[in-house]
Kinemage of the C-alpha trace (Angstrom):
@kinemage 1
@onewidth
@group {chain A} dominant
@subgroup {mainchain}
@vectorlist {calphas} color= white
{ca unk a 1} P 66.857 19.124 -28.606
{ca unk a 2} L 66.604 18.068 -24.974
{ca unk a 3} L 65.520 20.485 -22.743
{ca unk a 4} L 68.778 20.560 -21.437
{ca unk a 5} L 70.189 21.800 -24.785
{ca unk a 6} L 67.557 24.195 -25.384
{ca unk a 7} L 68.359 25.855 -22.312
{ca unk a 8} L 72.095 26.254 -22.759
{ca unk a 9} L 71.469 27.672 -26.151
{ca unk a 10} L 69.033 29.898 -24.778
{ca unk a 11} L 71.433 31.120 -22.136
{ca unk a 12} L 74.461 31.699 -24.899
{ca unk a 13} L 72.100 33.957 -26.552
{ca unk a 14} L 72.531 37.886 -26.541
{ca unk a 15} L 69.055 39.728 -26.788
{ca unk a 16} L 70.986 42.681 -28.421
{ca unk a 17} L 72.141 41.042 -31.063
{ca unk a 18} L 69.096 39.657 -32.239
{ca unk a 19} L 67.431 41.476 -35.033
{ca unk a 20} L 64.083 42.255 -34.949
{ca unk a 21} L 63.203 42.879 -38.487
{ca unk a 22} L 64.163 39.622 -39.387
{ca unk a 23} L 62.565 37.112 -37.290
{ca unk a 24} L 63.193 34.268 -39.142
{ca unk a 25} L 66.908 34.213 -38.362
{ca unk a 26} L 66.728 33.977 -34.860
{ca unk a 27} L 67.709 30.652 -33.261
{ca unk a 28} L 65.108 28.374 -32.774
{ca unk a 29} L 65.367 28.620 -29.101
{ca unk a 30} L 64.035 32.191 -29.461
{ca unk a 31} L 61.357 31.234 -31.674
{ca unk a 32} L 60.034 28.769 -29.770
{ca unk a 33} L 60.124 30.499 -26.584
{ca unk a 34} L 58.469 33.989 -28.641
{ca unk a 35} L 55.917 31.376 -29.985
{ca unk a 36} L 55.131 29.670 -26.740
{ca unk a 37} L 54.378 32.901 -24.926
{ca unk a 38} L 52.372 34.339 -27.887
{ca unk a 39} L 50.353 31.259 -27.357
{ca unk a 40} L 50.118 31.900 -23.664
{ca unk a 41} L 49.154 35.596 -24.083
{ca unk a 42} L 46.048 34.353 -27.013
{ca unk a 43} L 45.214 31.534 -24.139
{ca unk a 44} L 45.025 34.230 -21.656
{ca unk a 45} L 42.939 36.895 -23.284
{ca unk a 46} L 40.841 34.647 -24.736
{ca unk a 47} L 39.862 32.921 -21.649
{ca unk a 48} L 39.207 36.719 -19.605
{ca unk a 49} L 37.128 37.595 -22.603
{ca unk a 50} L 35.107 34.178 -22.545
{ca unk a 51} L 35.034 33.999 -19.084
{ca unk a 52} L 33.712 37.464 -18.800
{ca unk a 53} L 31.093 36.759 -20.990
{ca unk a 54} L 30.049 33.579 -19.484
{ca unk a 55} L 30.053 35.679 -16.031
{ca unk a 56} L 27.334 38.142 -17.495
{ca unk a 57} L 25.304 35.418 -18.594
{ca unk a 58} L 25.566 33.779 -15.312
{ca unk a 59} L 24.534 36.842 -13.647
{ca unk a 60} L 21.457 37.028 -15.699
{ca unk a 61} L 20.497 33.728 -15.076
{ca unk a 62} L 20.697 34.531 -11.619
{ca unk a 63} L 18.496 37.383 -12.193
{ca unk a 64} L 16.215 35.818 -13.862
{ca unk a 65} L 15.904 32.780 -11.245
{ca unk a 66} L 15.488 35.072 -8.528
{ca unk a 67} L 12.189 36.720 -10.462
{ca unk a 68} L 10.849 33.234 -11.213
{ca unk a 69} L 11.290 31.793 -7.507
{ca unk a 70} L 9.441 35.409 -6.428
{ca unk a 71} L 6.680 34.338 -9.227
{ca unk a 72} L 6.443 30.845 -7.958
{ca unk a 73} L 5.779 32.028 -4.407
{ca unk a 74} L 3.381 34.519 -5.498
{ca unk a 75} L 1.310 31.837 -7.477
{ca unk a 76} L 1.910 29.823 -4.862
{ca unk a 77} L 0.751 31.604 -2.603
{ca unk a 78} L -2.596 32.306 -4.681
{ca unk a 79} L -3.180 28.581 -5.164
{ca unk a 80} L -2.843 28.258 -1.064
{ca unk a 81} L -5.809 30.780 -1.005
{ca unk a 82} L -7.919 29.658 -3.876
{ca unk a 83} L -10.430 28.198 -1.529
{ca unk a 84} L -10.640 30.842 0.755
{ca unk a 85} L -11.080 33.691 -2.666
{ca unk a 86} L -13.298 31.490 -4.221
{ca unk a 87} L -15.704 31.543 -0.872
{ca unk a 88} L -15.223 34.949 -0.463
{ca unk a 89} L -16.163 35.711 -3.943
{ca unk a 90} L -19.255 33.377 -3.584
{ca unk a 91} L -20.075 35.589 -0.449
{ca unk a 92} L -19.808 38.910 -2.386
{ca unk a 93} L -21.907 38.074 -4.967
{ca unk a 94} L -24.697 36.636 -2.422
{ca unk a 95} L -24.624 39.758 -0.691
{ca unk a 96} L -24.532 41.722 -4.174
{ca unk a 97} L -27.940 39.688 -5.026
{ca unk a 98} L -29.339 40.790 -1.735
{ca unk a 99} L -28.823 44.052 -2.802
{ca unk a 100} L -30.189 43.586 -6.055
{ca unk a 101} L -33.717 42.653 -4.809
{ca unk a 102} L -33.581 45.501 -2.411
{ca unk a 103} L -33.813 47.547 -5.725
{ca unk a 104} L -37.319 47.960 -6.475
{ca unk a 105} L -38.516 47.085 -10.334
{ca unk a 106} L -40.596 49.591 -12.240
{ca unk a 107} L -44.089 47.736 -10.754
{ca unk a 108} L -42.953 48.257 -7.329
{ca unk a 109} L -42.577 51.877 -7.378
{ca unk a 110} L -46.229 53.104 -6.901
{ca unk a 111} L -45.996 50.422 -3.389
{ca unk a 112} L -43.112 52.164 -2.186
{ca unk a 113} L -45.050 55.360 -2.404
{ca unk a 114} L -47.551 53.569 -0.293
{ca unk a 115} L -45.288 52.750 2.010
{ca unk a 116} L -43.593 56.057 2.390
{ca unk a 117} L -47.648 57.772 2.796
{ca unk a 118} L -48.668 54.974 5.183
{ca unk a 119} L -45.396 55.714 7.286
{ca unk a 120} L -46.116 59.482 7.368
{ca unk a 121} L -49.832 59.193 8.272
{ca unk a 122} L -48.948 56.410 10.744
{ca unk a 123} L -46.308 59.165 12.189
{ca unk a 124} L -49.271 61.663 12.462
{ca unk a 125} L -48.353 64.043 9.919
{ca unk a 126} L -50.005 65.400 6.958
{ca unk a 127} L -49.253 65.802 3.112
{ca unk a 128} L -48.918 68.464 1.034
{ca unk a 129} L -46.582 66.651 -1.639
{ca unk a 130} L -45.497 63.459 -2.434
{ca unk a 131} L -44.450 63.269 -6.626
{ca unk a 132} L -42.312 61.139 -8.751
{ca unk a 133} L -39.274 63.297 -10.484
{ca unk a 134} L -37.166 62.230 -13.510
{ca unk a 135} L -35.217 59.382 -13.313
{ca unk a 136} L -31.591 59.828 -13.341
{ca unk a 137} L -29.290 57.440 -14.930
{ca unk a 138} L -26.084 56.451 -13.173
{ca unk a 139} L -23.923 53.553 -14.719
{ca unk a 140} L -25.731 50.564 -13.383
{ca unk a 141} L -28.535 51.971 -11.714
{ca unk a 142} L -31.289 54.416 -12.399
{ca unk a 143} L -32.483 57.062 -9.407
{ca unk a 144} L -35.899 57.386 -8.528
{ca unk a 145} L -35.923 60.873 -6.868
{ca unk a 146} L -39.451 61.431 -4.702
{ca unk a 147} L -39.886 64.554 -3.932
{ca unk a 148} L -41.870 64.750 -0.010
{ca unk a 149} L -43.484 67.655 1.852
{ca unk a 150} L -45.094 66.933 5.021
{ca unk a 151} L -46.325 68.952 8.340
{ca unk a 152} L -46.261 68.086 11.981
{ca unk a 153} L -44.705 68.427 14.870
{ca unk a 154} L -40.753 67.866 15.746
{ca unk a 155} L -41.254 64.463 17.524
{ca unk a 156} L -43.634 62.853 14.946
{ca unk a 157} L -41.299 64.694 11.965
{ca unk a 158} L -38.162 62.513 13.360
{ca unk a 159} L -40.755 59.318 13.570
{ca unk a 160} L -41.314 59.951 9.550
{ca unk a 161} L -37.705 59.878 8.696
{ca unk a 162} L -36.688 56.918 10.714
{ca unk a 163} L -39.664 54.926 9.191
{ca unk a 164} L -38.771 56.000 5.894
{ca unk a 165} L -35.018 54.973 5.941
{ca unk a 166} L -36.190 51.476 7.541
{ca unk a 167} L -38.249 50.525 4.912
{ca unk a 168} L -37.202 47.144 3.368
{ca unk a 169} L -36.677 48.775 -0.212
{ca unk a 170} L -33.208 50.873 -0.575
{ca unk a 171} L -34.423 54.830 0.150
{ca unk a 172} L -32.051 57.436 1.041
{ca unk a 173} L -32.887 60.629 2.201
{ca unk a 174} L -31.503 64.029 0.817
{ca unk a 175} L -32.018 68.221 0.855
{ca unk a 176} L -33.473 68.520 4.234
{ca unk a 177} L -35.545 71.930 4.495
{ca unk a 178} L -37.262 72.089 7.788
{ca unk a 179} L -39.125 75.313 9.135
{ca unk a 180} L -42.180 76.606 10.951
{ca unk a 181} L -45.523 76.262 8.807
{ca unk a 182} L -46.576 79.641 10.864
{ca unk a 183} L -44.635 82.435 10.755
{ca unk a 184} L -45.130 83.503 14.295
{ca unk a 185} L -43.251 79.675 15.165
{ca unk a 186} L -46.331 77.848 16.174
{ca unk a 187} L -45.133 74.074 17.132
{ca unk a 188} L -46.144 72.449 13.657
{ca unk a 189} L -43.474 72.519 10.978
{ca unk a 190} L -42.833 71.985 7.468
{ca unk a 191} L -40.621 69.623 6.319
{ca unk a 192} L -39.217 69.086 2.533
{ca unk a 193} L -36.679 66.362 1.530
{ca unk a 194} L -36.246 64.488 -1.524
{ca unk a 195} L -36.091 60.284 -1.253
{ca unk a 196} L -34.208 58.380 -3.837
{ca unk a 197} L -34.936 55.141 -4.521
{ca unk a 198} L -33.094 52.802 -6.991
{ca unk a 199} L -33.727 50.355 -9.560
{ca unk a 200} L -30.980 48.092 -11.274
{ca unk a 201} L -29.800 48.877 -14.870
{ca unk a 202} L -27.834 46.576 -16.670
{ca unk a 203} L -26.633 49.168 -19.452
{ca unk a 204} L -23.561 49.975 -17.725
{ca unk a 205} L -22.284 46.670 -18.696
{ca unk a 206} L -22.616 46.975 -22.248
{ca unk a 207} L -20.770 50.312 -22.143
């Protein structure tokens, strides 16, 4: 059937005369038209669902690409600063080593007590008490408290405190108690102070 004959046959068909319960009796032109429309509908629906799925996958891939680009940029910045971070870490390790060397070992504590005593005597003070208290364990170091009680005038006491704080080993001063030696308020003062020095402990690394 030529296209002209097909269109001519299609024009002669009365839609109202078609029996919907018996599609097999429909004219060939109508059957062809209905089949073509159904095919177009199926293709359109299939294309629509397929396109949606592909668009969803495309959006996911775009998000993944964006995340990968950010990760690459971060790693690129880290790689470009690797030398700087390495030098900085080395400096921190060196500084930490210097601090560790300032922590006394067990055998150095008597020498530290001698340094504190010498500093007080050189400042013109009199010692009433200087004694080691029980150690206090911390995660990475051990505190070594030293109770000190000295007497002297205000200027000499200030010189002593400054001298102890300036010792080569790390010494921190706590719990100041300053009062006149005599109730009459004589210029001589009594200073009670808790000095703390420290020694390194590696027990915290194994916890």
